[in-house]
C-alpha positions in Angstrom: 35.8 114.6 94.0 34.6 118.2 95.0 34.6 121.4 93.1 34.4 124.4 95.9 32.6 128.2 94.9 33.2 131.1 96.5 29.6 132.3 97.0 25.7 131.1 97.2 25.0 131.8 93.8 27.7 130.0 92.5 27.4 126.9 94.4 24.1 126.6 93.1 25.4 127.2 89.5 27.7 124.8 90.5 25.0 122.1 91.4 23.2 122.7 88.1 26.3 122.0 86.4 27.5 119.4 88.2 24.1 117.6 87.9 24.2 118.2 84.2 27.6 117.0 83.8 26.7 113.7 85.8 23.4 112.8 84.1 25.4 113.1 80.8 28.3 111.3 82.0 26.1 108.6 83.6 24.4 108.3 80.5 27.3 108.1 77.6 28.9 105.4 80.5 25.9 103.0 80.2 25.5 103.5 76.3 28.7 102.1 76.1 29.2 100.0 78.8 31.6 101.6 81.2 31.4 103.0 84.4 32.0 106.7 85.1 35.3 106.5 86.3 36.4 106.1 83.2 35.4 109.7 81.6 37.6 111.1 84.3 40.2 113.6 83.1 43.5 111.9 82.7 46.5 113.5 84.7 49.5 115.0 83.0 52.7 113.0 83.3 54.7 116.4 84.3 52.6 117.6 87.1 52.8 117.6 91.2 50.0 117.4 94.0 49.3 120.4 96.0 47.9 120.6 99.3 45.1 123.0 100.3 45.0 123.3 103.8 42.3 125.8 103.9 40.2 123.9 102.0 41.0 119.9 103.2 42.0 119.1 99.5 44.5 118.4 97.1 44.7 119.4 93.7 46.7 117.9 90.5 48.5 120.8 88.7 50.2 120.3 85.0 53.5 121.4 85.4 53.9 123.0 81.7 50.9 124.7 81.8 49.9 125.2 85.2 46.2 124.1 84.9 44.5 122.0 87.5 43.2 118.7 85.9 42.7 116.8 89.1 41.1 117.4 92.5 40.4 115.6 95.6 38.1 116.4 98.7 39.7 114.8 101.7 36.5 115.3 103.9 35.3 112.5 101.8 38.0 109.9 103.9 35.1 110.5 106.8 37.8 113.0 108.6 36.3 115.2 111.3 35.5 118.5 110.1 37.8 120.1 112.3 40.7 118.0 110.7 38.9 118.5 107.1 39.8 121.8 106.7 41.1 124.7 108.8 44.8 126.2 109.9 46.4 122.7 110.2 48.8 122.4 107.3 48.7 119.0 105.2 51.9 117.3 103.6 52.0 115.5 100.6 54.4 113.2 99.6 54.4 111.6 96.0 56.2 108.9 93.8 55.3 108.1 90.8 51.6 107.1 91.3 52.0 106.6 95.1 50.2 109.7 96.7 50.0 110.4 100.4 48.4 113.0 102.6 49.8 113.5 106.1 47.7 115.7 108.4 50.9 117.0 110.4 48.8 117.5 113.4 47.0 114.6 114.3 49.1 112.1 112.2 46.3 111.0 110.0 47.8 109.9 106.4 45.2 109.2 103.4 46.2 107.8 100.4 44.7 109.1 97.0 44.1 107.0 93.9 45.1 109.0 90.8 43.0 106.9 88.5 39.3 107.7 90.5 40.5 110.7 92.1 39.4 109.8 95.6 40.7 109.0 98.9 41.6 105.1 98.7 42.5 104.2 102.6 43.2 106.5 105.4 45.1 105.4 108.3 46.3 107.1 111.6 50.2 106.1 112.3 50.8 108.1 115.9 50.9 111.7 116.9 51.3 114.8 115.5 54.7 115.4 114.1 55.3 111.9 112.0 57.5 112.1 109.1 56.5 109.7 106.0 59.4 109.2 103.2 58.6 107.5 99.9 60.8 106.8 97.0 61.7 104.3 94.4 58.8 102.2 95.2 59.5 102.2 99.2 58.0 104.2 101.9 58.6 104.7 105.7 56.6 106.5 108.8 59.1 108.1 111.1 58.5 109.5 114.7 61.2 111.9 115.4 60.2 112.4 119.3 60.1 108.2 119.5 63.2 107.6 117.8 61.0 105.1 115.7 61.0 104.0 112.1 58.4 101.9 110.5 58.3 100.7 107.0 54.8 101.2 105.3 53.2 99.8 102.0 52.6 102.4 100.1 49.5 100.6 98.5 47.4 100.6 102.0 49.3 102.6 104.2 49.6 99.9 106.4 53.1 98.6 108.8 55.0 96.5 107.5 57.1 94.4 110.0 58.5 95.8 112.9 59.6 99.0 113.7 63.4 99.8 114.3 63.9 101.9 117.5 66.7 104.9 117.0 68.3 107.4 119.6 65.6 110.4 119.6 65.5 112.6 118.3 65.4 112.1 114.7 66.1 114.7 111.8 64.5 114.5 108.3 65.1 111.1 106.9 64.8 110.9 102.9 65.4 107.9 100.5 68.6 107.4 97.8 68.5 106.8 94.6 68.9 103.0 95.6 66.0 102.7 97.8 67.7 103.0 101.0 66.5 105.3 103.6 69.1 107.4 105.5 68.2 108.6 109.2 70.2 111.2 111.0 70.7 110.7 114.5 72.3 114.2 115.8 72.4 112.4 119.5 75.0 110.2 118.2 76.4 112.0 115.4 75.4 109.7 113.0 73.8 108.8 109.6 72.1 105.4 109.7 71.1 103.4 106.8 67.8 101.5 106.8 66.7 99.0 104.2 63.1 97.6 104.5 63.0 96.3 107.6 66.5 95.8 108.4 68.7 98.5 109.9 71.7 98.9 108.4 75.2 100.6 108.7 76.0 104.1 111.0 78.2 106.3 109.2 79.6 108.9 111.7 79.2 112.4 110.4 80.0 114.8 113.2 80.1 114.7 117.0 77.1 113.6 119.1 74.8 116.3 119.9 75.9 118.2 116.6 73.0 119.9 114.4 72.5 117.2 110.9 70.4 118.5 108.1 70.5 115.7 105.0 69.8 116.4 101.3 69.1 113.7 98.7 71.8 115.3 95.7 71.2 113.7 92.3 70.1 110.5 94.8 72.9 110.7 96.9 72.8 111.7 100.5 74.8 114.8 101.5 74.9 115.7 105.5 75.6 119.5 106.7 76.8 120.0 110.0 76.2 123.6 111.2 78.7 123.1 114.1 81.4 121.5 112.4 80.8 123.9 109.1 80.7 120.8 106.9 79.0 119.5 104.1 79.8 115.8 103.6 78.8 113.5 100.9 78.0 110.1 101.9 78.5 106.5 100.3 77.8 103.3 101.7 80.8 103.0 103.4 81.5 106.1 104.6 82.1 109.9 103.7 83.3 110.2 99.8 83.8 113.9 100.0 84.0 116.4 102.8 83.7 120.2 102.2 84.3 122.9 104.8 81.8 125.5 104.9 82.5 129.3 105.4 82.8 130.2 109.2 79.8 132.2 108.9 77.9 128.7 108.8 79.2 127.7 112.2 78.2 131.0 113.4 74.8 130.8 111.8 73.0 130.6 115.6 69.5 129.5 116.4 68.1 129.3 113.0 70.7 126.7 112.0 71.1 125.7 108.4 68.6 125.6 106.0 68.8 123.0 102.9 66.4 121.4 100.7 65.2 118.0 101.1 65.9 117.1 97.4 68.5 118.4 95.1 67.9 117.4 91.2 71.8 118.6 90.6 75.3 118.3 91.6 75.3 122.0 93.2 73.3 122.1 96.5 72.4 125.8 98.1 73.1 125.7 101.7 71.2 128.7 103.5 72.5 130.5 106.9 69.5 132.4 107.1 70.1 134.5 110.2 73.7 135.6 108.6 72.1 136.0 105.2 74.9 133.8 103.7 74.2 131.4 100.6 76.4 128.8 99.9 76.5 126.8 96.9 78.0 123.5 97.3 79.6 121.7 93.9 79.2 118.0 95.2 81.6 116.9 92.1 84.2 119.2 92.8 84.2 120.8 96.2 84.1 124.2 94.9 82.1 127.0 96.7 80.2 129.7 95.6 79.2 132.6 98.0 76.7 135.5 98.0 74.8 137.5 100.9 71.0 137.6 100.8 68.9 139.5 102.3 65.3 138.9 102.7 62.8 138.2 106.3 61.4 135.0 106.9 63.6 132.9 104.4 62.8 129.5 103.5 65.1 126.2 102.7 67.0 127.6 98.9 65.6 125.3 95.8 68.0 125.2 92.8 66.8 124.4 89.3 68.6 125.0 86.2 71.2 127.6 86.6 68.9 129.6 89.3 68.5 129.4 93.1 65.0 130.3 94.3 64.5 131.5 98.1 61.0 131.8 99.6 60.8 135.0 101.7 57.3 134.7 103.5 57.2 138.2 105.3 56.8 139.3 101.4 55.3 136.0 99.8 57.9 136.2 97.1 61.0 133.9 95.7 64.5 135.8 95.9 66.3 134.4 92.7 69.6 133.9 92.2 71.3 133.5 88.8 74.4 131.4 89.4 75.6 131.6 86.3 75.1 135.4 86.0 76.4 135.5 89.4 73.7 138.5 90.2 69.7 138.6 91.7 67.2 138.7 89.3 64.1 140.7 90.3 61.8 138.7 92.8 59.0 136.9 91.5 55.3 137.3 93.1 53.7 134.4 94.9 51.0 135.8 97.0 52.8 139.4 97.8 51.8 138.9 100.9 53.2 137.2 104.6 52.1 133.7 104.9 54.0 130.2 104.9 55.3 129.2 101.5 56.0 125.6 100.3 58.9 125.0 97.8 60.1 122.1 96.2 61.6 120.8 92.8 60.0 117.6 91.2 60.6 116.3 87.8 62.5 119.0 86.7 60.1 121.7 87.8 59.5 124.0 90.4 56.6 123.9 92.7 55.5 126.9 95.0 52.3 126.6 97.1 50.5 128.7 99.8 48.3 126.1 101.7 46.2 129.0 103.1 45.2 130.6 100.0 44.3 129.7 96.4 47.9 130.7 94.8 50.3 128.3 94.0 53.5 128.6 91.1 55.3 126.4 88.9 58.3 127.6 87.4 60.5 125.8 84.4 64.3 125.6 84.3 64.5 128.2 81.9 62.4 131.0 84.6 59.5 130.7 82.9 56.2 130.1 85.2 52.7 129.9 85.5 50.2 130.6 87.9 47.7 127.7 89.1 44.6 128.4 90.0 43.9 125.4 92.9 40.4 126.9 93.1 39.9 126.6 89.3 37.6 123.7 87.7 39.4 120.8 87.2 37.4 119.5 83.9 37.2 121.0 80.2 40.0 123.5 80.6 42.4 124.4 77.7 46.2 123.6 77.7 47.0 127.4 77.9 50.0 128.2 79.9 48.6 131.0 82.8 51.4 133.6 82.5 52.6 135.0 85.8 51.3 138.7 86.5 54.2 141.2 86.0 56.0 141.4 88.9 55.6 144.4 90.8 59.0 144.5 92.8 61.0 148.0 92.4 64.7 147.1 93.2 65.8 149.4 95.9 67.8 152.1 94.7 70.0 154.7 96.8 68.6 158.2 96.5 71.3 160.2 94.5 73.1 162.7 96.7 72.8 166.2 94.6 76.7 167.8 94.9 75.9 171.7 93.8 78.6 173.3 91.5 80.4 176.3 93.2 78.2 179.0 93.8 77.9 182.5 95.7 74.2 181.6 96.5 72.6 177.7 96.8 70.0 177.7 94.1 66.2 177.0 95.2 63.7 176.0 92.8 63.2 173.3 89.7 66.5 173.4 87.9 66.3 174.6 84.1 68.6 174.1 81.4 68.5 177.6 80.5 69.2 181.1 82.5 65.9 183.4 83.2 66.5 187.1 83.0 65.0 188.8 86.1 62.3 191.4 86.5 64.1 194.2 87.5 66.5 193.6 84.4 63.9 195.5 82.3 64.3 199.5 81.5 61.6 202.1 82.9 60.6 204.3 80.1 58.4 208.0 81.0 56.3 209.2 78.3 54.8 212.8 78.8 51.6 213.8 77.1 53.2 216.5 74.5 54.1 215.0 71.1 57.5 216.7 71.8 60.1 214.0 71.3 62.0 213.1 74.3 65.4 211.5 74.5 65.7 207.9 74.6 67.3 207.0 77.9 69.8 205.1 78.1 69.0 201.2 78.4 70.4 199.8 81.8 72.9 196.6 81.8 71.1 193.5 82.2 73.0 191.9 84.7 74.3 188.3 84.2 71.6 185.5 85.7 73.3 182.8 88.0 72.9 179.4 86.1 71.2 176.5 88.3 74.0 173.9 88.7 73.1 170.2 87.2 72.9 167.8 89.8 75.4 165.5 90.0 74.8 161.6 90.7 76.9 160.4 93.4 77.5 156.3 92.7 76.3 154.0 94.7 78.4 150.8 95.8 78.1 148.1 93.6 75.4 145.4 93.6 75.7 141.8 94.5 78.9 140.6 95.2 79.6 136.9 94.9 83.1 135.0 96.0 83.5 131.8 94.3 86.7 129.5 95.7 89.0 127.5 93.3 92.3 125.6 93.3 94.6 128.3 94.3 92.7 131.6 93.5 89.4 133.4 94.7 87.3 135.0 92.3 85.3 137.8 92.7 81.9 138.9 90.7 79.9 142.0 91.0 77.3 144.1 89.4 78.1 147.5 88.6 76.9 150.5 90.2 73.2 151.1 89.1 73.9 155.4 89.1 76.3 158.0 88.7 79.7 158.5 87.1 82.0 155.3 88.1 86.0 156.0 86.8 86.7 152.4 87.6 86.4 150.0 90.3 88.8 148.3 93.0 89.3 145.5 95.2 89.7 145.6 99.1 90.6 142.7 101.3 93.4 141.0 98.9 96.1 139.0 101.1 99.2 140.5 101.1 101.8 139.1 97.9 98.6 138.0 96.0 97.9 138.7 92.3 94.6 140.8 92.0 93.6 140.4 88.1 93.0 143.2 86.6 94.3 145.1 89.6 91.6 147.8 88.5 88.5 147.1 86.7 87.1 149.7 84.0 83.7 151.3 84.4 82.5 149.0 81.3 83.5 145.8 83.2 84.4 143.0 82.6 82.8 143.4 86.5 85.2 140.4 88.1 88.8 140.0 90.0 90.9 137.3 90.1 92.8 136.8 93.5 96.0 134.4 93.0 97.5 133.4 96.4 96.4 133.2 100.0 96.7 130.5 102.4 94.4 127.4 102.2 94.2 127.5 105.8 92.8 131.3 106.2 89.7 132.8 105.2 88.9 136.1 103.1 86.8 138.8 102.7 86.3 141.0 100.0 84.6 144.3 99.0 84.4 146.4 96.2 84.9 149.8 95.4 82.8 151.8 93.3 85.5 155.2 92.0 84.3 158.6 91.3 85.7 162.1 91.1 86.2 162.9 95.0 85.6 159.7 96.6 84.5 155.8 96.1 81.5 153.7 97.6 82.2 150.4 99.0 79.8 147.5 98.8 79.0 145.1 101.7 81.7 142.5 102.5 81.7 139.2 101.2 80.7 135.8 102.8 84.1 134.4 103.4 86.2 132.1 101.1 89.6 130.4 100.6 91.9 130.1 97.8 91.5 126.5 97.5 88.9 123.2 97.1 88.6 120.2 98.7 91.8 118.6 97.0 91.1 115.0 94.2 92.9 111.8 94.4 96.9 112.2 94.7 98.8 111.4 91.6 101.3 109.4 90.5 100.8 107.1 93.7 103.3 104.2 93.6 104.5 101.3 96.0 108.4 99.8 95.6 108.4 96.8 97.5 111.9 96.1 99.4 112.9 93.6 102.4 109.9 93.2 104.4 108.6 96.8 103.6 108.2 99.3 100.7 108.9 103.0 99.9 105.9 105.1 98.6 105.9 108.1 96.8 103.0 110.5 95.1 102.6 113.8 93.7 99.7 116.4 95.4 96.4 116.1 93.5 96.3 118.4 90.3 93.3 120.6 92.0 95.9 121.5 95.1 99.7 121.8 93.9 99.6 125.0 96.1 100.3 123.6 99.1 98.6 123.5 102.4 97.5 120.0 101.8 98.0 116.7 104.2 97.8 113.0 103.3 95.4 109.8 105.3 97.7 106.7 104.2 95.4 103.4 104.9 97.5 99.8 104.7 99.4 97.0 105.9 102.4 96.8 107.8 103.9 100.0 110.1 103.4 103.4 108.8 102.7 107.0 109.5 98.7 107.3 109.1 99.3 111.0 108.4 102.6 111.2 106.6 104.6 114.5 105.9 105.3 115.4 102.4 104.7 112.9 99.3 106.4 110.2 100.7 106.2 107.5 103.2 108.1 104.3 104.4 106.4 101.0 105.2 108.2 98.5 107.6 107.1 95.0 109.4 105.7 93.1 106.2 106.2 89.1 105.3 108.1 89.0 102.0 106.8 86.9 99.0 103.1 88.6 99.6 101.1 91.1 97.7 100.1 94.4 99.6 97.7 97.7 98.7 97.5 100.7 100.1 95.2 103.6 99.8 96.0 107.4 100.1 93.6 110.0 100.6 94.4 113.6 100.4 92.8 116.9 102.5 93.1 120.5 103.3 91.0 123.1 105.0 89.0 123.2 102.2 87.6 119.6 102.7 89.1 116.0 102.5 88.8 114.1 98.8 86.2 111.4 98.1 88.7 109.9 96.0 91.3 107.6 96.9 94.8 106.4 95.1 95.8 102.9 95.2 99.2 101.4 94.8 99.9 97.8 94.8 103.7 96.1 95.8 104.7 92.3 95.5 107.4 91.4 98.1 108.2 88.9 96.1 112.5 88.9 96.8 114.5 89.5 93.6 116.6 86.9 92.7 120.8 87.2 91.8 123.2 85.4 90.5 126.3 83.9 92.4 128.8 81.0 92.4 129.1 78.2 94.7 132.6 78.3 97.1 134.6 76.2 99.1 134.4 73.0 97.5 138.4 72.0 96.7 138.3 68.8 99.3 134.7 67.5 98.7 131.5 67.7 97.0 128.9 70.1 97.7 125.9 69.1 98.9 122.6 70.9 98.2 120.1 70.4 101.0 116.4 70.2 100.7 115.9 72.0 103.8 117.7 74.8 106.1 119.6 72.4 107.7 122.9 69.9 107.1 120.3 66.9 106.6 119.4 65.5 103.3 120.2 66.0 99.8 118.4 67.5 97.0 121.1 67.9 94.6 125.2 67.8 94.5 127.5 69.7 92.7 131.0 67.4 92.0 134.1 68.4 94.2 136.3 71.1 92.3 133.1 72.4 90.2 131.9 75.9 90.2 128.8 76.7 88.8 126.6 79.8 88.8 123.6 79.5 90.9 120.2 81.3 90.8 120.0 82.7 94.8 116.0 83.6 95.6 116.4 84.6 99.0 118.3 84.0 102.4 116.7 82.5 105.5 117.9 81.6 109.0 118.3 77.6 109.4 120.5 75.3 111.3 124.3 76.5 112.0 126.7 74.8 109.6 130.3 75.3 110.4 132.9 74.2 106.9 135.4 71.9 107.9 138.2 73.0 105.8 137.9 76.6 106.5 136.6 76.5 109.9 133.9 79.3 108.9 130.3 79.1 110.3 126.9 80.6 109.3 123.3 80.0 110.4 122.4 82.2 106.9 120.9 79.5 104.5 120.6 80.6 100.4 117.6 79.4 98.7 119.0 78.1 95.3 117.6 77.1 91.8 120.4 75.4 89.6 121.1 72.7 87.0 122.6 70.6 89.7 119.6 70.7 91.8 117.5 73.0 93.8 117.4 73.6 97.4 119.6 75.1 100.2 123.2 76.2 100.6 124.8 77.4 103.7 126.3 80.6 102.9 130.0 79.9 104.1 129.7 77.6 100.4 128.1 80.8 98.2 130.0 83.3 96.9 127.3 85.8 98.1 128.1 89.3 99.7 128.6 89.0 103.3 128.4 91.0 106.4 124.6 91.3 107.0 120.9 89.5 106.9 120.0 89.8 104.5 122.5 91.0 102.2 121.7 92.7 99.4 120.8 92.5 97.2 119.4 89.9 98.4 116.2 89.9 100.9 114.9 87.3 103.6 112.5 84.8 102.3 109.7 85.2 104.4 
């Protein structure tokens, strides 16, 4: 462990203190019969390791106080001096007690021993640009340029087994809650599963060449595709939910999409930085929330609690969006100056780190933050939270426009509340030396002063405007104008025929509109106008939204069997009853793959068997992960009929559909009721008495025997095969 100071005097003092401290610890250890390592401070259970590339070290900070409780100097691993510190960023990968530090320029990987606060192992996995991924007790090294995936032993950083080769270049990989590694392969438009040293199934998530980015959301992979403007929740066998993103995402340009590698909530933030578009995807419902973001060089958004945090590396601050209040909060100062910022969520806390300064930050779910002093001493600290400095952020305010009241002359100078008499208004009085009284002159009438006009502030446009998608509706929430006198707010951009509620928002709110109507296959952009006497101030347009969400499971899906087929019926999903829904039908038999309406016919099946179909819904907003299922048993329905043409001889019940054999007998002139199970083609039979012929045989059950009777010997319906209500046996 190394402790660094910033001055020569400090270093000398540190050496004296360290020497004295070591002597005391060694003496106590010898007296108690234990080693020096047992005296090391215990790391907090809720905390994170943060890198300092400037010093070539990593520190462990307490997540609840922000205080440093452990430090490891990477130079102790005998790395070259030029690698120990400088301008090369370090990557800390942590999973429980397994902590690896990657030098992204050289591919050097160091394993940290948290109990000894030292580098336990060092290995070089390859050239710079290597990805190291850990989770669920597993570790992998991915070389994106070579397209290789290598399992690692997280305790030794050694390779395990042979590498897996995929088509390069590879995207950023990650591990789900079940310990499966998911690797984006953009050149093939797939997401590949890896379990240990075995390559699993590849799931198609786009066209070859599409840009793919991966997030592990609530332990499940989610892939965003900028070209297709889609976000897909992936299961082990394929896509579980596909959500259509706004068209702004497709136009994201060379900046692509920014997503968090890991999201500890079901809401995943997606940012198109070039367009300043933030999209929040609810992976449970498929609903979208969109809002425009202004900033400089923006980093990947991170969600924690009700807030989304976005690093602005041009200002060294965090942009904060409250997803419940639908507004931006004052920015949080990290460094207050340009520079790269690492932002990640771990164990329910948001961490922000500047590797090239002493500054780091930890933020709790309620938005409270603690400063982390990475260069502070790691021993003998108190558990007193380090509060954040008061932000110096000042929201941008549009200066009011001064509208003068009607006057013949434009007033100048500082306005005052009361009129001031002019100097020329005072009367002139002449006094002579003679004490003889002179007449008092008549006082000149004082002219009425021109009052100084009171400036009128013109309201500015509404602030943050957030658009939400819903089943059959769109909701627009905004923050009110911060100045001037507003008489009300109106919405612009609603589709024709749509219902806007309320039609006008009063000055005191509530500051939202709901638009019911519109088409699911069309996007809508809105503006909010702040009205005042004499005009209106209009907001910037919203990010586009649709009046629909990805549909859920179709309801009432049933299958009614019939001869060699089935009739399928269903109703639209509960969250997609406003139309615009199409369906995908999968299962046996001949049927449309994408049926129109809410019914379909299946043909070409064998009877006497059971069949199952699945149905999922989709619309312009996405495709459901929930599949409805229906089963039909094509067991032929039996019917009751009597035998016929039995006047001259006994009627023989045959063991099969032919004239040979005997399975039962009905005496001459006896007519009984038999249960007819089904009909089947067989040997042609001609009745000698009537001359009637048929190759149709009825499978029967009766008190006189079970077997087959030709159709001329039965009083069954005629005119078809099978004759309704009877079915064919197979």
